[in-house]
Structures are given as structure tokens and as C-alpha cells.
N, CA, C, O and the ligand as a Tripos MOL2 file, in Angstrom:
@<TRIPOS>MOLECULE
protein
  285   283    72     0     0
PROTEIN
NO_CHARGES

@<TRIPOS>ATOM
      1 N           0.8330   -1.2090    0.0000 N.3       1 MET1
      2 CA          0.0000    0.0000    0.0000 C.3       1 MET1
      3 C           0.8670    1.2600    0.0000 C.2       1 MET1
      4 O           0.5790    2.2210   -0.7130 O.2       1 MET1
      5 N           1.9400    1.2460    0.8120 N.am      2 PHE2
      6 CA          2.8250    2.4150    0.8630 C.3       2 PHE2
      7 C           3.5710    2.5960   -0.4420 C.2       2 PHE2
      8 O           3.8590    3.7170   -0.8600 O.2       2 PHE2
      9 N           3.8820    1.4750   -1.0840 N.am      3 LYS3
     10 CA          4.5600    1.5450   -2.3820 C.3       3 LYS3
     11 C           3.6900    2.2540   -3.4060 C.2       3 LYS3
     12 O           4.1720    3.0600   -4.2020 O.2       3 LYS3
     13 N           2.3960    1.9420   -3.3740 N.am      4 LEU4
     14 CA          1.4460    2.5620   -4.3060 C.3       4 LEU4
     15 C           1.3690    4.0680   -4.0590 C.2       4 LEU4
     16 O           1.3840    4.8620   -5.0000 O.2       4 LEU4
     17 N           1.2870    4.4500   -2.7880 N.am      5 LEU5
     18 CA          1.2510    5.8780   -2.4370 C.3       5 LEU5
     19 C           2.5250    6.5780   -2.9010 C.2       5 LEU5
     20 O           2.4920    7.7050   -3.3950 O.2       5 LEU5
     21 N           3.6590    5.8750   -2.7280 N.am      6 PHE6
     22 CA          4.9560    6.4200   -3.1450 C.3       6 PHE6
     23 C           4.9610    6.6840   -4.6470 C.2       6 PHE6
     24 O           5.4090    7.7320   -5.1110 O.2       6 PHE6
     25 N           4.4510    5.7040   -5.3940 N.am      7 PHE7
     26 CA          4.4170    5.8520   -6.8560 C.3       7 PHE7
     27 C           3.4870    6.9760   -7.2840 C.2       7 PHE7
     28 O           3.7910    7.7210   -8.2160 O.2       7 PHE7
     29 N           2.3430    7.0970   -6.5940 N.am      8 ILE8
     30 CA          1.3880    8.1580   -6.9250 C.3       8 ILE8
     31 C           2.0380    9.5260   -6.6740 C.2       8 ILE8
     32 O           1.8680   10.4630   -7.4540 O.2       8 ILE8
     33 N           2.7860    9.6160   -5.5660 N.am      9 THR9
     34 CA          3.4660   10.8700   -5.2420 C.3       9 THR9
     35 C           4.5000   11.2070   -6.3120 C.2       9 THR9
     36 O           4.5880   12.3530   -6.7550 O.2       9 THR9
     37 N           5.2770   10.2190   -6.7240 N.am     10 ILE10
     38 CA          6.2910   10.4310   -7.7550 C.3      10 ILE10
     39 C           5.6320   10.8990   -9.0590 C.2      10 ILE10
     40 O           6.0940   11.8420   -9.7010 O.2      10 ILE10
     41 N           4.5590   10.2290   -9.4290 N.am     11 ILE11
     42 CA          3.8480   10.5950  -10.6560 C.3      11 ILE11
     43 C           3.3090   12.0200  -10.5440 C.2      11 ILE11
     44 O           3.3880   12.7990  -11.4940 O.2      11 ILE11
     45 N           2.7650   12.3510   -9.3820 N.am     12 ALA12
     46 CA          2.2220   13.6920   -9.1570 C.3      12 ALA12
     47 C           3.3170   14.7470   -9.2880 C.2      12 ALA12
     48 O           3.1000   15.8000   -9.8870 O.2      12 ALA12
     49 N           4.5080   14.4600   -8.7200 N.am     13 ILE13
     50 CA          5.6360   15.4050   -8.7890 C.3      13 ILE13
     51 C           6.0910   15.5740  -10.2380 C.2      13 ILE13
     52 O           6.3170   16.6930  -10.6990 O.2      13 ILE13
     53 N           6.2240   14.4570  -10.9500 N.am     14 VAL14
     54 CA          6.6410   14.4960  -12.3550 C.3      14 VAL14
     55 C           5.6210   15.2840  -13.1840 C.2      14 VAL14
     56 O           5.9740   16.1050  -14.0310 O.2      14 VAL14
     57 N           4.3670   15.0060  -12.9120 N.am     15 TYR15
     58 CA          3.2710   15.6790  -13.6120 C.3      15 TYR15
     59 C           3.3270   17.1900  -13.3650 C.2      15 TYR15
     60 O           3.1700   17.9890  -14.2890 O.2      15 TYR15
     61 N           3.5550   17.5640  -12.1030 N.am     16 PHE16
     62 CA          3.6080   18.9690  -11.7290 C.3      16 PHE16
     63 C           4.7990   19.6620  -12.3980 C.2      16 PHE16
     64 O           4.6880   20.7800  -12.9000 O.2      16 PHE16
     65 N           5.9460   18.9610  -12.3900 N.am     17 MET17
     66 CA          7.1510   19.5240  -13.0120 C.3      17 MET17
     67 C           6.9500   19.7220  -14.5190 C.2      17 MET17
     68 O           7.3830   20.7180  -15.0990 O.2      17 MET17
     69 N           6.2870   18.7530  -15.1240 N.am     18 PHE18
     70 CA          6.0210   18.7990  -16.5640 C.3      18 PHE18
     71 C           5.1660   20.0100  -16.9100 C.2      18 PHE18
     72 O           5.4240   20.7150  -17.8850 O.2      18 PHE18
     73 N           4.1330   20.2400  -16.0820 N.am     19 PHE19
     74 CA          3.2260   21.3500  -16.3620 C.3      19 PHE19
     75 C           3.8570   22.6880  -16.0050 C.2      19 PHE19
     76 O           3.6520   23.6770  -16.7090 O.2      19 PHE19
     77 N           4.6280   22.7290  -14.9110 N.am     20 SER20
     78 CA          5.2500   23.9950  -14.5200 C.3      20 SER20
     79 C           6.3300   24.3930  -15.5240 C.2      20 SER20
     80 O           6.6340   25.5750  -15.6840 O.2      20 SER20
     81 N           6.9090   23.3940  -16.2020 N.am     21 LYS21
     82 CA          7.9050   23.6940  -17.2240 C.3      21 LYS21
     83 C           7.2500   24.1620  -18.5230 C.2      21 LYS21
     84 O           7.7690   25.0230  -19.2340 O.2      21 LYS21
     85 N           6.0830   23.5620  -18.8080 N.am     22 ARG22
     86 CA          5.4170   23.8740  -20.0710 C.3      22 ARG22
     87 C           4.6480   25.1880  -20.0090 C.2      22 ARG22
     88 O           4.4710   25.8560  -21.0280 O.2      22 ARG22
     89 N           4.1920   25.5600  -18.8140 N.am     23 LYS23
     90 CA          3.3580   26.7580  -18.6680 C.3      23 LYS23
     91 C           4.0090   28.0340  -19.1990 C.2      23 LYS23
     92 O           3.3290   28.8150  -19.8650 O.2      23 LYS23
     93 N           5.3020   28.2840  -18.9340 N.am     24 PRO24
     94 CA          5.8610   29.5580  -19.4000 C.3      24 PRO24
     95 C           5.9690   29.6740  -20.9180 C.2      24 PRO24
     96 O           6.2250   30.7620  -21.4320 O.2      24 PRO24
     97 N           5.7800   28.5730  -21.6430 N.am     25 PHE25
     98 CA          6.0080   28.6260  -23.0930 C.3      25 PHE25
     99 C           4.9950   29.4640  -23.8750 C.2      25 PHE25
    100 O           5.4100   30.2900  -24.6880 O.2      25 PHE25
    101 N           3.6920   29.2910  -23.6650 N.am     26 PRO26
    102 CA          2.7510   30.0800  -24.4830 C.3      26 PRO26
    103 C           2.9730   31.5960  -24.4430 C.2      26 PRO26
    104 O           2.9430   32.2250  -25.5010 O.2      26 PRO26
    105 N           3.1950   32.2210  -23.2670 N.am     27 PRO27
    106 CA          3.4240   33.6720  -23.2820 C.3      27 PRO27
    107 C           4.6680   34.0540  -24.0800 C.2      27 PRO27
    108 O           4.6770   35.0830  -24.7560 O.2      27 PRO27
    109 N           5.7320   33.2220  -24.0050 N.am     28 LYS28
    110 CA          6.9580   33.5110  -24.7480 C.3      28 LYS28
    111 C           6.6890   33.4630  -26.2490 C.2      28 LYS28
    112 O           7.1860   34.2920  -27.0110 O.2      28 LYS28
    113 N           5.8890   32.4730  -26.6580 N.am     29 LYS29
    114 CA          5.5540   32.3490  -28.0770 C.3      29 LYS29
    115 C           4.7820   33.5680  -28.5470 C.2      29 LYS29
    116 O           5.0000   34.0700  -29.6490 O.2      29 LYS29
    117 N           3.8700   34.0420  -27.6930 N.am     30 GLN30
    118 CA          3.0760   35.2190  -28.0370 C.3      30 GLN30
    119 C           3.9770   36.4390  -28.1670 C.2      30 GLN30
    120 O           3.7970   37.2590  -29.0670 O.2      30 GLN30
    121 N           4.9490   36.5560  -27.2610 N.am     31 GLU31
    122 CA          5.8910   37.6810  -27.3280 C.3      31 GLU31
    123 C           6.6430   37.6600  -28.6400 C.2      31 GLU31
    124 O           6.8330   38.6940  -29.2800 O.2      31 GLU31
    125 N           7.0760   36.4540  -29.0380 N.am     32 LYS32
    126 CA          7.8320   36.3200  -30.2750 C.3      32 LYS32
    127 C           6.9470   36.6760  -31.4700 C.2      32 LYS32
    128 O           7.3990   37.3110  -32.4230 O.2      32 LYS32
    129 N           5.6860   36.2610  -31.4050 N.am     33 ALA33
    130 CA          4.7580   36.5710  -32.4860 C.3      33 ALA33
    131 C           4.5520   38.0730  -32.5870 C.2      33 ALA33
    132 O           4.4300   38.6140  -33.6860 O.2      33 ALA33
    133 N           4.5130   38.7450  -31.4510 N.am     34 MET34
    134 CA          4.3540   40.1950  -31.4440 C.3      34 MET34
    135 C           5.5580   40.8620  -32.0990 C.2      34 MET34
    136 O           5.4130   41.8190  -32.8600 O.2      34 MET34
    137 N           6.7460   40.3460  -31.7950 N.am     35 GLU35
    138 CA          7.9710   40.9070  -32.3720 C.3      35 GLU35
    139 C           8.0010   40.7280  -33.8850 C.2      35 GLU35
    140 O           8.4790   41.5940  -34.6180 O.2      35 GLU35
    141 N           7.4810   39.5850  -34.3400 N.am     36 GLU36
    142 CA          7.5390   39.2730  -35.7590 C.3      36 GLU36
    143 C           6.3110   39.7610  -36.5170 C.2      36 GLU36
    144 O           6.1910   39.5310  -37.7210 O.2      36 GLU36
    145 N           5.4030   40.4290  -35.8210 N.am     37 ALA37
    146 CA          4.1950   40.9280  -36.4850 C.3      37 ALA37
    147 C           4.5790   41.9780  -37.5220 C.2      37 ALA37
    148 O           5.5000   42.7690  -37.3190 O.2      37 ALA37
    149 N           3.8590   41.9670  -38.6290 N.am     38 MET38
    150 CA          4.1340   42.9230  -39.6900 C.3      38 MET38
    151 C           3.2120   44.1330  -39.5460 C.2      38 MET38
    152 O           1.9950   43.9930  -39.4280 O.2      38 MET38
    153 N           3.8090   45.3130  -39.5570 N.am     39 ILE39
    154 CA          3.0440   46.5500  -39.3940 C.3      39 ILE39
    155 C           3.2510   47.4040  -40.6490 C.2      39 ILE39
    156 O           4.3860   47.5620  -41.0970 O.2      39 ILE39
    157 N           2.1750   47.9600  -41.2250 N.am     40 PRO40
    158 CA          2.3380   48.7800  -42.4240 C.3      40 PRO40
    159 C           2.9200   50.1580  -42.1010 C.2      40 PRO40
    160 O           2.5700   50.7810  -41.0990 O.2      40 PRO40
    161 N           3.8100   50.6110  -42.9710 N.am     41 CYS41
    162 CA          4.3830   51.9510  -42.8370 C.3      41 CYS41
    163 C           3.2670   52.9630  -43.0700 C.2      41 CYS41
    164 O           2.4660   52.8010  -43.9910 O.2      41 CYS41
    165 N           3.2090   53.9920  -42.2550 N.am     42 ASP42
    166 CA          2.1240   54.9750  -42.3650 C.3      42 ASP42
    167 C           2.2620   55.8450  -43.6170 C.2      42 ASP42
    168 O           1.2780   56.4400  -44.0560 O.2      42 ASP42
    169 N           3.4530   55.9320  -44.1940 N.am     43 THR43
    170 CA          3.6640   56.7690  -45.3800 C.3      43 THR43
    171 C           3.5160   55.9720  -46.6750 C.2      43 THR43
    172 O           2.7030   56.3310  -47.5260 O.2      43 THR43
    173 N           4.2880   54.8960  -46.8360 N.am     44 CYS44
    174 CA          4.2950   54.1660  -48.1080 C.3      44 CYS44
    175 C           3.5010   52.8640  -48.0550 C.2      44 CYS44
    176 O           3.2440   52.2620  -49.0980 O.2      44 CYS44
    177 N           3.1130   52.4240  -46.8760 N.am     45 GLY45
    178 CA          2.2710   51.2350  -46.7690 C.3      45 GLY45
    179 C           3.0140   49.9150  -46.8190 C.2      45 GLY45
    180 O           2.3920   48.8540  -46.7860 O.2      45 GLY45
    181 N           4.3370   49.9640  -46.8990 N.am     46 ILE46
    182 CA          5.1320   48.7380  -46.9180 C.3      46 ILE46
    183 C           5.0780   48.0920  -45.5370 C.2      46 ILE46
    184 O           5.1880   48.7660  -44.5130 O.2      46 ILE46
    185 N           4.9050   46.7620  -45.5330 N.am     47 TYR47
    186 CA          4.8530   46.0490  -44.2580 C.3      47 TYR47
    187 C           6.2630   45.7890  -43.7380 C.2      47 TYR47
    188 O           7.1220   45.2670  -44.4480 O.2      47 TYR47
    189 N           6.4740   46.1660  -42.4870 N.am     48 VAL48
    190 CA          7.7800   46.0260  -41.8510 C.3      48 VAL48
    191 C           7.6020   45.2750  -40.5440 C.2      48 VAL48
    192 O           6.5600   45.3850  -39.8970 O.2      48 VAL48
    193 N           8.6270   44.5010  -40.1480 N.am     49 GLN49
    194 CA          8.5750   43.8020  -38.8670 C.3      49 GLN49
    195 C           8.4590   44.8330  -37.7460 C.2      49 GLN49
    196 O           9.1420   45.8580  -37.7370 O.2      49 GLN49
    197 N           7.5700   44.5230  -36.8040 N.am     50 ALA50
    198 CA          7.2560   45.4640  -35.7250 C.3      50 ALA50
    199 C           8.5060   45.9790  -35.0130 C.2      50 ALA50
    200 O           8.5800   47.1530  -34.6520 O.2      50 ALA50
    201 N           9.4950   45.0900  -34.8110 N.am     51 LYS51
    202 CA         10.6960   45.5020  -34.0750 C.3      51 LYS51
    203 C          11.6060   46.4040  -34.9140 C.2      51 LYS51
    204 O          12.4950   47.0650  -34.3770 O.2      51 LYS51
    205 N          11.3800   46.4300  -36.2360 N.am     52 GLU52
    206 CA         12.2380   47.2440  -37.1080 C.3      52 GLU52
    207 C          11.5880   48.5640  -37.5200 C.2      52 GLU52
    208 O          12.1970   49.3610  -38.2340 O.2      52 GLU52
    209 N          10.3580   48.7940  -37.0730 N.am     53 THR53
    210 CA          9.6970   50.0420  -37.4490 C.3      53 THR53
    211 C          10.2170   51.2120  -36.6230 C.2      53 THR53
    212 O          10.7160   51.0430  -35.5110 O.2      53 THR53
    213 N          10.0860   52.4000  -37.1980 N.am     54 LEU54
    214 CA         10.4030   53.6200  -36.4610 C.3      54 LEU54
    215 C           9.0770   54.1810  -35.9800 C.2      54 LEU54
    216 O           8.1520   54.3740  -36.7690 O.2      54 LEU54
    217 N           8.9860   54.4420  -34.6790 N.am     55 MET55
    218 CA          7.7230   54.9260  -34.1390 C.3      55 MET55
    219 C           7.7940   56.4140  -33.8590 C.2      55 MET55
    220 O           8.7580   56.9100  -33.2780 O.2      55 MET55
    221 N           6.7460   57.1210  -34.2880 N.am     56 SER56
    222 CA          6.6560   58.5490  -34.0130 C.3      56 SER56
    223 C           5.1980   58.9130  -33.7880 C.2      56 SER56
    224 O           4.3520   58.6370  -34.6390 O.2      56 SER56
    225 N           4.9040   59.5140  -32.6810 N.am     57 SER57
    226 CA          3.5440   59.8990  -32.2610 C.3      57 SER57
    227 C           2.5260   58.8000  -32.5380 C.2      57 SER57
    228 O           1.4630   59.0460  -33.1080 O.2      57 SER57
    229 N           2.8710   57.5820  -32.1230 N.am     58 GLY58
    230 CA          1.9400   56.4550  -32.2110 C.3      58 GLY58
    231 C           1.8240   55.8330  -33.5850 C.2      58 GLY58
    232 O           1.0360   54.9050  -33.7670 O.2      58 GLY58
    233 N           2.5940   56.3190  -34.5770 N.am     59 LYS59
    234 CA          2.5360   55.7480  -35.9210 C.3      59 LYS59
    235 C           3.8620   55.0790  -36.2660 C.2      59 LYS59
    236 O           4.9260   55.4650  -35.7810 O.2      59 LYS59
    237 N           3.7600   54.0570  -37.1250 N.am     60 HIS60
    238 CA          4.9460   53.2870  -37.4890 C.3      60 HIS60
    239 C           5.4190   53.6640  -38.8940 C.2      60 HIS60
    240 O           4.6120   53.8770  -39.8000 O.2      60 HIS60
    241 N           6.7340   53.7420  -39.0550 N.am     61 TYR61
    242 CA          7.3280   54.0540  -40.3570 C.3      61 TYR61
    243 C           8.4230   53.0510  -40.6770 C.2      61 TYR61
    244 O           9.0830   52.5400  -39.7730 O.2      61 TYR61
    245 N           8.6250   52.7630  -41.9800 N.am     62 CYS62
    246 CA          9.5940   51.7520  -42.3840 C.3      62 CYS62
    247 C          11.0150   52.3080  -42.3570 C.2      62 CYS62
    248 O          11.9620   51.5600  -42.1140 O.2      62 CYS62
    249 N          11.1790   53.5970  -42.6000 N.am     63 CYS63
    250 CA         12.5170   54.1800  -42.6530 C.3      63 CYS63
    251 C          12.4510   55.6510  -42.2410 C.2      63 CYS63
    252 O          11.3690   56.2140  -42.0750 O.2      63 CYS63
    253 N          13.6270   56.2620  -42.0790 N.am     64 SER64
    254 CA         13.6720   57.6470  -41.6210 C.3      64 SER64
    255 C          13.1160   58.6170  -42.6590 C.2      64 SER64
    256 O          12.5910   59.6740  -42.3090 O.2      64 SER64
    257 N          13.2370   58.2460  -43.9730 N.am     65 GLN65
    258 CA         12.6880   59.1090  -45.0290 C.3      65 GLN65
    259 C          11.1740   59.2300  -44.8900 C.2      65 GLN65
    260 O          10.6220   60.3270  -44.9830 O.2      65 GLN65
    261 N          10.5020   58.0930  -44.6660 N.am     66 CYS66
    262 CA          9.0520   58.0850  -44.4950 C.3      66 CYS66
    263 C           8.6780   58.8750  -43.2530 C.2      66 CYS66
    264 O           7.6820   59.5970  -43.2360 O.2      66 CYS66
    265 N           9.4820   58.7300  -42.2260 N.am     67 LEU67
    266 CA          9.2190   59.4420  -40.9660 C.3      67 LEU67
    267 C           9.3030   60.9530  -41.1910 C.2      67 LEU67
    268 O           8.4760   61.7070  -40.6790 O.2      67 LEU67
    269 N          10.3110   61.3910  -41.9620 N.am     68 GLU68
    270 CA         10.4930   62.8300  -42.2280 C.3      68 GLU68
    271 C           9.3710   63.3880  -43.0930 C.2      68 GLU68
    272 O           8.9340   64.5240  -42.9100 O.2      68 GLU68
    273 N           8.9070   62.5600  -44.0520 N.am     69 LYS69
    274 CA          7.8360   63.0250  -44.9520 C.3      69 LYS69
    275 C           6.5720   63.3810  -44.1950 C.2      69 LYS69
    276 O           5.8740   64.3350  -44.5380 O.2      69 LYS69
    277 N           6.2830   62.5980  -43.1540 N.am     70 ARG70
    278 CA          5.0210   62.8020  -42.4450 C.3      70 ARG70
    279 C           5.1290   63.7830  -41.2900 C.2      70 ARG70
    280 O           4.1390   64.4150  -40.9210 O.2      70 ARG70
    281 N           6.3170   63.9170  -40.7150 N.am     71 SER71
    282 CA          6.4260   64.7580  -39.5180 C.3      71 SER71
    283 C           6.9270   66.1600  -39.8240 C.2      71 SER71
    284 O           7.0680   66.9780  -38.9140 O.2      71 SER71
    285 ZN          7.6400   53.7670  -45.6250 Zn       72 ZN72
@<TRIPOS>BOND
     1     1     2 1
     2     2     3 1
     3     3     4 2
     4     3     5 am
     5     5     6 1
     6     6     7 1
     7     7     8 2
     8     7     9 am
     9     9    10 1
    10    10    11 1
    11    11    12 2
    12    11    13 am
    13    13    14 1
    14    14    15 1
    15    15    16 2
    16    15    17 am
    17    17    18 1
    18    18    19 1
    19    19    20 2
    20    19    21 am
    21    21    22 1
    22    22    23 1
    23    23    24 2
    24    23    25 am
    25    25    26 1
    26    26    27 1
    27    27    28 2
    28    27    29 am
    29    29    30 1
    30    30    31 1
    31    31    32 2
    32    31    33 am
    33    33    34 1
    34    34    35 1
    35    35    36 2
    36    35    37 am
    37    37    38 1
    38    38    39 1
    39    39    40 2
    40    39    41 am
    41    41    42 1
    42    42    43 1
    43    43    44 2
    44    43    45 am
    45    45    46 1
    46    46    47 1
    47    47    48 2
    48    47    49 am
    49    49    50 1
    50    50    51 1
    51    51    52 2
    52    51    53 am
    53    53    54 1
    54    54    55 1
    55    55    56 2
    56    55    57 am
    57    57    58 1
    58    58    59 1
    59    59    60 2
    60    59    61 am
    61    61    62 1
    62    62    63 1
    63    63    64 2
    64    63    65 am
    65    65    66 1
    66    66    67 1
    67    67    68 2
    68    67    69 am
    69    69    70 1
    70    70    71 1
    71    71    72 2
    72    71    73 am
    73    73    74 1
    74    74    75 1
    75    75    76 2
    76    75    77 am
    77    77    78 1
    78    78    79 1
    79    79    80 2
    80    79    81 am
    81    81    82 1
    82    82    83 1
    83    83    84 2
    84    83    85 am
    85    85    86 1
    86    86    87 1
    87    87    88 2
    88    87    89 am
    89    89    90 1
    90    90    91 1
    91    91    92 2
    92    91    93 am
    93    93    94 1
    94    94    95 1
    95    95    96 2
    96    95    97 am
    97    97    98 1
    98    98    99 1
    99    99   100 2
   100    99   101 am
   101   101   102 1
   102   102   103 1
   103   103   104 2
   104   103   105 am
   105   105   106 1
   106   106   107 1
   107   107   108 2
   108   107   109 am
   109   109   110 1
   110   110   111 1
   111   111   112 2
   112   111   113 am
   113   113   114 1
   114   114   115 1
   115   115   116 2
   116   115   117 am
   117   117   118 1
   118   118   119 1
   119   119   120 2
   120   119   121 am
   121   121   122 1
   122   122   123 1
   123   123   124 2
   124   123   125 am
   125   125   126 1
   126   126   127 1
   127   127   128 2
   128   127   129 am
   129   129   130 1
   130   130   131 1
   131   131   132 2
   132   131   133 am
   133   133   134 1
   134   134   135 1
   135   135   136 2
   136   135   137 am
   137   137   138 1
   138   138   139 1
   139   139   140 2
   140   139   141 am
   141   141   142 1
   142   142   143 1
   143   143   144 2
   144   143   145 am
   145   145   146 1
   146   146   147 1
   147   147   148 2
   148   147   149 am
   149   149   150 1
   150   150   151 1
   151   151   152 2
   152   151   153 am
   153   153   154 1
   154   154   155 1
   155   155   156 2
   156   155   157 am
   157   157   158 1
   158   158   159 1
   159   159   160 2
   160   159   161 am
   161   161   162 1
   162   162   163 1
   163   163   164 2
   164   163   165 am
   165   165   166 1
   166   166   167 1
   167   167   168 2
   168   167   169 am
   169   169   170 1
   170   170   171 1
   171   171   172 2
   172   171   173 am
   173   173   174 1
   174   174   175 1
   175   175   176 2
   176   175   177 am
   177   177   178 1
   178   178   179 1
   179   179   180 2
   180   179   181 am
   181   181   182 1
   182   182   183 1
   183   183   184 2
   184   183   185 am
   185   185   186 1
   186   186   187 1
   187   187   188 2
   188   187   189 am
   189   189   190 1
   190   190   191 1
   191   191   192 2
   192   191   193 am
   193   193   194 1
   194   194   195 1
   195   195   196 2
   196   195   197 am
   197   197   198 1
   198   198   199 1
   199   199   200 2
   200   199   201 am
   201   201   202 1
   202   202   203 1
   203   203   204 2
   204   203   205 am
   205   205   206 1
   206   206   207 1
   207   207   208 2
   208   207   209 am
   209   209   210 1
   210   210   211 1
   211   211   212 2
   212   211   213 am
   213   213   214 1
   214   214   215 1
   215   215   216 2
   216   215   217 am
   217   217   218 1
   218   218   219 1
   219   219   220 2
   220   219   221 am
   221   221   222 1
   222   222   223 1
   223   223   224 2
   224   223   225 am
   225   225   226 1
   226   226   227 1
   227   227   228 2
   228   227   229 am
   229   229   230 1
   230   230   231 1
   231   231   232 2
   232   231   233 am
   233   233   234 1
   234   234   235 1
   235   235   236 2
   236   235   237 am
   237   237   238 1
   238   238   239 1
   239   239   240 2
   240   239   241 am
   241   241   242 1
   242   242   243 1
   243   243   244 2
   244   243   245 am
   245   245   246 1
   246   246   247 1
   247   247   248 2
   248   247   249 am
   249   249   250 1
   250   250   251 1
   251   251   252 2
   252   251   253 am
   253   253   254 1
   254   254   255 1
   255   255   256 2
   256   255   257 am
   257   257   258 1
   258   258   259 1
   259   259   260 2
   260   259   261 am
   261   261   262 1
   262   262   263 1
   263   263   264 2
   264   263   265 am
   265   265   266 1
   266   266   267 1
   267   267   268 2
   268   267   269 am
   269   269   270 1
   270   270   271 1
   271   271   272 2
   272   271   273 am
   273   273   274 1
   274   274   275 1
   275   275   276 2
   276   275   277 am
   277   277   278 1
   278   278   279 1
   279   279   280 2
   280   279   281 am
   281   281   282 1
   282   282   283 1
   283   283   284 2
@<TRIPOS>SUBSTRUCTURE
     1 MET1         2 RESIDUE 1 A MET
     2 PHE2         6 RESIDUE 1 A PHE
     3 LYS3        10 RESIDUE 1 A LYS
     4 LEU4        14 RESIDUE 1 A LEU
     5 LEU5        18 RESIDUE 1 A LEU
     6 PHE6        22 RESIDUE 1 A PHE
     7 PHE7        26 RESIDUE 1 A PHE
     8 ILE8        30 RESIDUE 1 A ILE
     9 THR9        34 RESIDUE 1 A THR
    10 ILE10       38 RESIDUE 1 A ILE
    11 ILE11       42 RESIDUE 1 A ILE
    12 ALA12       46 RESIDUE 1 A ALA
    13 ILE13       50 RESIDUE 1 A ILE
    14 VAL14       54 RESIDUE 1 A VAL
    15 TYR15       58 RESIDUE 1 A TYR
    16 PHE16       62 RESIDUE 1 A PHE
    17 MET17       66 RESIDUE 1 A MET
    18 PHE18       70 RESIDUE 1 A PHE
    19 PHE19       74 RESIDUE 1 A PHE
    20 SER20       78 RESIDUE 1 A SER
    21 LYS21       82 RESIDUE 1 A LYS
    22 ARG22       86 RESIDUE 1 A ARG
    23 LYS23       90 RESIDUE 1 A LYS
    24 PRO24       94 RESIDUE 1 A PRO
    25 PHE25       98 RESIDUE 1 A PHE
    26 PRO26      102 RESIDUE 1 A PRO
    27 PRO27      106 RESIDUE 1 A PRO
    28 LYS28      110 RESIDUE 1 A LYS
    29 LYS29      114 RESIDUE 1 A LYS
    30 GLN30      118 RESIDUE 1 A GLN
    31 GLU31      122 RESIDUE 1 A GLU
    32 LYS32      126 RESIDUE 1 A LYS
    33 ALA33      130 RESIDUE 1 A ALA
    34 MET34      134 RESIDUE 1 A MET
    35 GLU35      138 RESIDUE 1 A GLU
    36 GLU36      142 RESIDUE 1 A GLU
    37 ALA37      146 RESIDUE 1 A ALA
    38 MET38      150 RESIDUE 1 A MET
    39 ILE39      154 RESIDUE 1 A ILE
    40 PRO40      158 RESIDUE 1 A PRO
    41 CYS41      162 RESIDUE 1 A CYS
    42 ASP42      166 RESIDUE 1 A ASP
    43 THR43      170 RESIDUE 1 A THR
    44 CYS44      174 RESIDUE 1 A CYS
    45 GLY45      178 RESIDUE 1 A GLY
    46 ILE46      182 RESIDUE 1 A ILE
    47 TYR47      186 RESIDUE 1 A TYR
    48 VAL48      190 RESIDUE 1 A VAL
    49 GLN49      194 RESIDUE 1 A GLN
    50 ALA50      198 RESIDUE 1 A ALA
    51 LYS51      202 RESIDUE 1 A LYS
    52 GLU52      206 RESIDUE 1 A GLU
    53 THR53      210 RESIDUE 1 A THR
    54 LEU54      214 RESIDUE 1 A LEU
    55 MET55      218 RESIDUE 1 A MET
    56 SER56      222 RESIDUE 1 A SER
    57 SER57      226 RESIDUE 1 A SER
    58 GLY58      230 RESIDUE 1 A GLY
    59 LYS59      234 RESIDUE 1 A LYS
    60 HIS60      238 RESIDUE 1 A HIS
    61 TYR61      242 RESIDUE 1 A TYR
    62 CYS62      246 RESIDUE 1 A CYS
    63 CYS63      250 RESIDUE 1 A CYS
    64 SER64      254 RESIDUE 1 A SER
    65 GLN65      258 RESIDUE 1 A GLN
    66 CYS66      262 RESIDUE 1 A CYS
    67 LEU67      266 RESIDUE 1 A LEU
    68 GLU68      270 RESIDUE 1 A GLU
    69 LYS69      274 RESIDUE 1 A LYS
    70 ARG70      278 RESIDUE 1 A ARG
    71 SER71      282 RESIDUE 1 A SER
    72 ZN72       285 GROUP 0 **** ****
């Protein structure tokens, strides 16, 4: 009987570790998706990766030329 309880405890610990390890993954994936999201340039409309856009007064631009044209 104690052996069975021991095994159940081990399984429970393994199960918990498995889930606690897997839990942080979805938010990280979402963060990566946000970084790789394509945003259109406000001047020329070209889609640029969100992390590579230039932001000015809440608008995104693909390059400094586009930024200068609008501002
Ligand atoms: Zn542009």
C-alpha cells in the first residue's frame, strides 16, 4: 500500500514539473509573435517587422525618409 502511495506521489511530482515547465512557453511564443508581427508603414504602406519600425507619435514608419515626410 505504501509503495502505491509512493508511486502516486512520484507521478504527481513528475506531472507537476512537466506542467510547470510547459506553462511559461505560451506567453513567450506570443511575445515572439508580437515581435515578428508585420506593421504597415504609415507613409508608403510597406509592411515592416514590428521591431524594425520607427515609431513617431503612435505611428509606425519603415525608414527615416518616411518618418520625415510625415512629420
Ligand atoms: Zn515607408
